[in-house]
N, C-alpha and C positions, 0 to 999 in steps of 0.2 A: 464447418469452417475451420481454418487453421488457427491455432492459438499462438499468436506471435505479437505480444504486447510491445508497445513502443512508449517512450517518454511522452507524457501528455495525454495518453489514452485514459478515458474514463471507463472503469470496469466495475462490476458488481461483485463484492467479495464478502465473505463471512468474517468480518473484522472483529477480533477479540481485544477489548480494551483491558488495560492493566487491572482496573478495579473488578472486572469480570473474572479475570484469571485468578486474582487474589481470593475470590470466593470459591475457587475450585472448578469453575466452568472450563470446559475444553472447547466450546464453540461460542461465538458471539450470540447475543440475544436477538439480533436481526442482521440480515444482509444489508450492506450499505454500499453506496457508490464511493469509489476511491479513485484517485488519480495515480497513474504510474509516474513516479518521480524519476526513476532511473531504471533502465533495462539493460543488462549486459549482453554482449555477444555470447553465443554458445561457448561453453568451456570445453575442455578436452573430452569430458564424458558426455557431451551433448546437452547438458543442462544449462540453464541460464538463471540469473538472479533478477528479482524485481524488488523495488522499494516502493511501497504504497503509502499514500497519505489519504486519510478518510475525509469525507464531506459530512458535515453535521449541521443541524439547526441549533444546537446548543451554543450560546454565545461563549466566547473564550473568557476564562477566569483570568485573574491577575497573573497566575502561574503559566497560563497557556500561551502558545504562539500560534497565530492563525492568519490566514489571508481571507479577507472579506470578499465574497464572490458577488460581483454586480448582478442585480436581479435580471437584467437583460441576458447575461450569459447563462444563468440558471434556466431561464425559459428556453433559450436556444438549445440547451443540452437536454431538455425534456424533464427538468426537475420541477417541483411544485413552486408556487409563488412565495413561499416562506423564505426569509433571509437565511443564507447558508454561509458556512465558513469551511475552509480547508485547513485542518489541523496540521501544523508543521512540526510539532513536537510529539506527535503520536503516529509513528510509522511502523509498518510491518515489513519485514524482509522475508521474501518468499523464494524458495528454490523450486524451479520448474523442471520437472523431469523431461528428458528428451522425447519420451514416447507417449505422454498423456497430459491432459490438463490437470494442474494441481487441484487438490481438494479445496473446496470453498468458493470457487468462481462460478458465477451464473451467467448464462448467455441471455441475449435479448430474445424477444418473441420470434424473431426471424432466424435465431440460431447463431447469431454473430456474438463475438466476445467483447468487442469494443462498443460501448454505448454512446460515446461522444468523444470530442477532442478538446483539450484546453488550448486556447490561443497561444501562439509562440511567445508573446510578451509575458503572459502569465506563467508559462512554462519556465522561463528563465527566472522569474521571481520565486516560483515554488522551489526550484533547485537551490537558489541562493538562501532562502529562508530555512530549508531543511538542513543545509550544510552548516548553518550557524548553531544548530542544536548540539548540546553536549553529547559526546560519544556514548554516555550511559543511557541516553534517551532513545536510542535506536535499537530495536530488538529483532532477533531472528524469528522467522515464522516457520510454519510447517511446510514440508515439501510434498505432501500428498499421500502418505500411506496411512494416516490416521492416528499414529502414536503421538504422544506429546511429551515435551520436556522443556522446562524453562531455561533460557540462556540469554546472554547479552553479548553484543559485540558492536563495534563502531563500523558502519558501512560507508560512511562518508568521511573522507580524510582530505583536508586541504581542497575541499570542493570537488573531489574526484571519488568515484566509486572505487572501492578497494578490490581490484581483480584477484588479489591473493586470497580473499575470503572464500573458503570452500565449505560446502554443505557436509554435514556429518551423515553417516549412514542412518542415524536415528533422527526422525523428524522432530522439529522444535516448533511449538505452538506460539503464535504471536503474543507478545506481552508488551503492550504500549500504554503510556499514560493516557 
């Protein structure tokens, strides 16, 4: 199947939280479902950028920003019956090379990359909530070759994905709160 994520797609990704990165980990402790917040059109080099927001069972703390997922939506998407949240202040920015699937993504049992879709109304809310996060809360992710380097950048500016953001030739591992 073609790897062509769109905003609102639910994908399974090796999400690395900031506290994991702080312990020196280079991969997340588990793969988790995430929603694509924004996906850019292909750049001049053929790559595109994704901004991912993770789904978690951990209730948001007073410092967290999250969208409470309705149980009916979770069941529709094939998630378990436990209460879930979409963390909007913990995002990973991923560079997708033009010729392969980035490291860290897992397909469905049928070999498809998209595991489900967020309803349009919640997609707009997700973009709005992520765009309200401080620029230092959004972190670049790895682009697929396995090397890692910590770095920070703002990917959302005035509620728009910054197309001028360019991936470096060195991969950067996600570092999200």
